[in-house]
Structures are given as structure tokens and as C-alpha cells.
N, C-alpha and C positions, 0 to 999 in steps of 0.2 A: 338317697344314696345307691351310689352305683357297687352291682357285683364286687370292684376291683376296690373302690372302698373298705368294701367291705370285710370280703378276705385281705385283707391289711388290717385292720382291728382284727379277727381273729391271730393272725398272727404274731403280733404284736401280743394281743395275751399269752397266747401260747409259748411264746419266749419268755413271758415273764414266769409261768409254772411252771417251767426248765430250769431256767438262771437259780430259781429259789434251790432249789438243792444241789445245786452245783455249786452254788457259793453255802449253805451251808454244811454241805462235806465237806468242803475245805476250810471250813471256820472263818470264813470272811461277814464277819457278821456285820461289818461296813458296807457291802457292793447285799449284801440281804436287806438292809434296812432301808436303802436305797428303791428296793421294789415298793414301798408301800406308801401308800399316801398318808398326810401325816396325821392325818385323827382316822385313821386304821383299824377297824378291832379284827382281831384273831379269837374264835372261841375256839381254843386248844383241850383238842380231848382228856389231858391230864390234868394239866396247870386250873385250868377256867378261862375267863375273858381274860383278854390282854391288849387294853382300848389306849392306842396314842404309841407314836414312835420312839417315846421318853420309857414306855410299859414293856416297851419291844426289843427297847435294846439291855432293860435288867435282864428280859427272859431271857437272853441269849450271851448275857455278861455268865449266869447262871449253869450254863452249861457244859459239860464235862468235855475240854479238847485233848485229853490224854487218851480217845477210844478214835478209833476206827469207824468210819459210816459212811457206809455210800446207800442214796436213794435212788431206783428204778421209778424213771415213772410213765404209763401207759393211760392209754383210754384218755386220752386231753381233748375235750370236747369244748368248743365256744360258742356260746350263741351271742348275739350284737343284739343290742337292745335295744339302740338308736346311735346318733354319731361320738357319745360322751360315756356310753355304758355297755358294759357286757360281763354278764355271766358265763359259768364256765364250772366243770367236773374234772379230776383228773384220781387214779388212783395210783398210793408208791408201794412200793414195797420197801422194807428197810433193814440192811444188814449193817450189825454191830456188830465190834470184837473190842474187846477191852485192850489187845495188846496193839500196840505202838508202833509196830513195826510192820514193816509191807515185805512178803502180800501178809497177812494178818490171817488168822485160821478163821475156820466158818463154818456151822453145824445148819446153816438153812435161817431164812429168815429171821427177823427179831418180831417183827411187827410187821403188819400188810392193814391199809385201811386206804382212805379218798379224803379227796376236797371236795369242798362245796366255794365256789370264789365268787365273790362282785370283785369288776374291772370299772374305773373312772379316769376319764381323759382328763390329767392336768397339765399346765404350762410346758410340764417338765415333762409329757408327754404320757402313757398308758400307767397305771400303779395296780396295784391291790389296794381294794377298799375295804371288802371286807373277808376272811379267810373261815371256814370252816373246817375245823380237824377232826373226820372223823376212824378212830381206832377198828379198825372189823375185826383183826386176828391180832393177841400176841401171843410171845413163846413164855411158856412158865416161867423159864429161867431168865429171861433177861427181856426187857423191853422198854418202856417208853420212859419208867422211873431211871432206868438208870442215864437215862441220856444226861440228867442231870448233876453236877458234883455235889457226893453224899444221896445220892438215889434219891429212896422218898422221904426225906427226912428232910433234904433238898424241896422236895416237889410241896413243901406246906411251906418251906419256909418263902418259896415265891409266890403263893397261893396268896399267905398273909402281905406281903411286896407290895402286892397286884390288888390288894384291898377284896380277895375271894375267898 
């Protein structure tokens, strides 16, 4: 593999990491799902294992779209394994407000964490193969459970639906 090919893979995978939250924050779940391989697995810090695109769609359908959310991605580091596989790490900071009007009020981040990703080249291009969501910090008055319609009770329903 040439240096140019390696850099192209790094850029394609880093673009997936950034695109994920651009689409999530705009509640464009169809585009979010397009970033994942068909049999992708997400190990979510709140709801547990999510296996396959159908389960991912169910998770995104459960998200509360009445909130304003914005994620800031930093420290995106991609390591190319071979022509068809890569892995990466990225840090995220989530700002969430229950207000639907802009500009939404804020009092600081709702949560901070990181991702551990693996990527696979498919006929449609690079996709997430696995994604591990690691929550490192959460505001005590808001956080990941508020992202689902119905809060903590919704988390339990999503877990049941996903078999966990």
C-alpha cells in the first residue's frame, strides 16, 4: 500500500466519524444508517449491544427528536490495518437541550466520551463495522438516558427490544 492510499483510507474513515454526528444531530437517521455495514455491531454505553442495521434503526427510532443536540468530535485517530480494514478512536462532547428553538439554552456539556471503531471496505465504500461507545463523564442532571423518548424507561424498552 502506498502512502497516498493509506492517507485516503484514513481520510475516508475519519469522514465517517465526523458524518455520524452531523447526521445524528440533525436527526437524519437514514443517512446515519448508511454509514454502517449491514452486519455492524454497536456496543452502546447506555443500551448495550446493537447488532445489525435493523436493530440500529430501532434504536434511532427511539431517540427523542424534540431536543437540540450538538456533538463536538476531536482527537480522531485512524490506523489502517490493510486494504480493507482500519480502526480508530475519537473523542466526543455532547451538548443537549430540551428546548427545540434555536438558540437553545445550555449549561455545559451533557456528556463526554470516546469511540473505539473498526471500519471495513464494502462495495459501497468504507463503513463502520463495529463501534464501541464509551461514556467517560455525564452531567448529573441530564445525559444519555434523556436522549431517548421517555428517558430511563425508554432505555429499558430499547434494551428489551434489542434482546439485552
